[in-house]
C-alpha positions as a Python dict, from the first residue, in 0.01 Angstrom:
ca = {
    (1, 'M'): (0, 0, 0),
    (2, 'A'): (259, -60, -234),
    (3, 'E'): (431, 211, -445),
    (4, 'V'): (355, 196, -818),
    (5, 'A'): (666, 217, -1033),
    (6, 'Q'): (707, 528, -1250),
    (7, 'F'): (831, 507, -1559),
    (8, 'V'): (1085, 763, -1725),
    (9, 'R'): (1220, 799, -2078),
    (10, 'A'): (1573, 667, -2068),
    (11, 'C'): (1670, 689, -2417),
    (12, 'S'): (1599, 631, -2804),
    (13, 'L'): (1560, 269, -2881),
    (14, 'A'): (1781, 381, -3181),
    (15, 'D'): (2066, 478, -2965),
    (16, 'V'): (2117, 118, -2811),
    (17, 'P'): (2315, -123, -3074),
    (18, 'D'): (2179, -418, -3056),
    (19, 'G'): (2473, -656, -2867),
    (20, 'G'): (2558, -340, -2662),
    (21, 'A'): (2470, -107, -2409),
    (22, 'V'): (2432, 245, -2307),
    (23, 'R'): (2500, 438, -2026),
    (24, 'V'): (2222, 651, -1859),
    (25, 'L'): (2147, 866, -1563),
    (26, 'L'): (1800, 866, -1441),
    (27, 'D'): (1740, 1041, -1099),
    (28, 'G'): (2126, 1034, -1052),
    (29, 'V'): (2149, 629, -1081),
    (30, 'P'): (2385, 501, -1348),
    (31, 'V'): (2161, 266, -1548),
    (32, 'A'): (2297, 49, -1854),
    (33, 'I'): (2022, 12, -2113),
    (34, 'V'): (2126, -327, -2329),
    (35, 'R'): (1973, -450, -2590),
    (36, 'S'): (2046, -837, -2700),
    (37, 'D'): (1886, -1095, -2907),
    (38, 'G'): (1570, -832, -2944),
    (39, 'E'): (1517, -762, -2593),
    (40, 'V'): (1598, -436, -2403),
    (41, 'Y'): (1725, -429, -2073),
    (42, 'A'): (1803, -212, -1786),
    (43, 'I'): (2073, -328, -1515),
    (44, 'H'): (2263, -122, -1252),
    (45, 'D'): (2580, 21, -1458),
    (46, 'V'): (2832, -62, -1142),
    (47, 'C'): (2961, -385, -1132),
    (48, 'S'): (2887, -537, -733),
    (49, 'H'): (3262, -635, -739),
    (50, 'A'): (3460, -320, -872),
    (51, 'N'): (3336, 32, -911),
    (52, 'V'): (3347, 2, -1314),
    (53, 'A'): (3041, 68, -1563),
    (54, 'L'): (2922, -229, -1700),
    (55, 'S'): (2804, -84, -1996),
    (56, 'E'): (3152, -59, -2141),
    (57, 'G'): (3173, -420, -2081),
    (58, 'E'): (3062, -721, -2376),
    (59, 'V'): (2710, -829, -2435),
    (60, 'E'): (2689, -1185, -2483),
    (61, 'G'): (2302, -1353, -2477),
    (62, 'R'): (2138, -1254, -2158),
    (63, 'T'): (2482, -1165, -2026),
    (64, 'I'): (2682, -852, -1979),
    (65, 'E'): (3035, -853, -1893),
    (66, 'C'): (3248, -656, -1650),
    (67, 'W'): (3560, -516, -1844),
    (68, 'L'): (3787, -503, -1591),
    (69, 'H'): (3809, -856, -1419),
    (70, 'G'): (3541, -1068, -1616),
    (71, 'S'): (3260, -1117, -1376),
    (72, 'R'): (2928, -1175, -1616),
    (73, 'F'): (2599, -1062, -1481),
    (74, 'D'): (2235, -1209, -1615),
    (75, 'L'): (2048, -914, -1799),
    (76, 'A'): (1735, -1031, -1642),
    (77, 'S'): (1803, -1119, -1305),
    (78, 'G'): (2110, -887, -1213),
    (79, 'R'): (2262, -1216, -1062),
    (80, 'P'): (2657, -1292, -1116),
    (81, 'T'): (2680, -1616, -1362),
    (82, 'G'): (3086, -1599, -1305),
    (83, 'L'): (3380, -1497, -1039),
    (84, 'P'): (3503, -1276, -930),
    (85, 'A'): (3149, -1091, -833),
    (86, 'T'): (2966, -1306, -593),
    (87, 'Q'): (2676, -1022, -541),
    (88, 'P'): (2383, -921, -783),
    (89, 'V'): (2324, -576, -906),
    (90, 'P'): (1981, -415, -944),
    (91, 'V'): (1790, -468, -1253),
    (92, 'Y'): (1509, -246, -1348),
    (93, 'P'): (1185, -272, -1561),
    (94, 'V'): (1152, -163, -1920),
    (95, 'K'): (887, -88, -2151),
    (96, 'I'): (921, 44, -2503),
    (97, 'E'): (675, 290, -2642),
    (98, 'G'): (694, 401, -2991),
    (99, 'D'): (1089, 445, -3022),
    (100, 'D'): (1176, 529, -2674),
    (101, 'V'): (1289, 315, -2380),
    (102, 'Y'): (1171, 398, -2065),
    (103, 'V'): (1286, 250, -1720),
    (104, 'A'): (1125, 252, -1380),
    (105, 'L'): (1325, 259, -1071),
    (106, 'Q'): (1177, 51, -819),
    (107, 'K'): (1189, 232, -473),
    (108, 'E'): (1282, 32, -147),
    (109, 'S'): (984, -41, 70),
}
């Protein structure tokens, strides 16, 4: 039987700048909450190529850039769209309730 994802409050929507990201810790997991073009995304906040925070990188369209080596990741899928990163990073379901952003950390089966 599949486990139902539990959404937890990550931050206020007002805390996330349009075209930017904020770092939050959810159950000890670093997550970047990103707002771009009216959409909100949650992506693991550690680059798969180097151990640096993606939330410190530049957001452009549906991608976020690792500031250290320039790899870009698709915010919806977590897939790298440019080298040197070759491994995806996890993305998490997001829902907006009122003025708050909720994220579900999916558990591996």
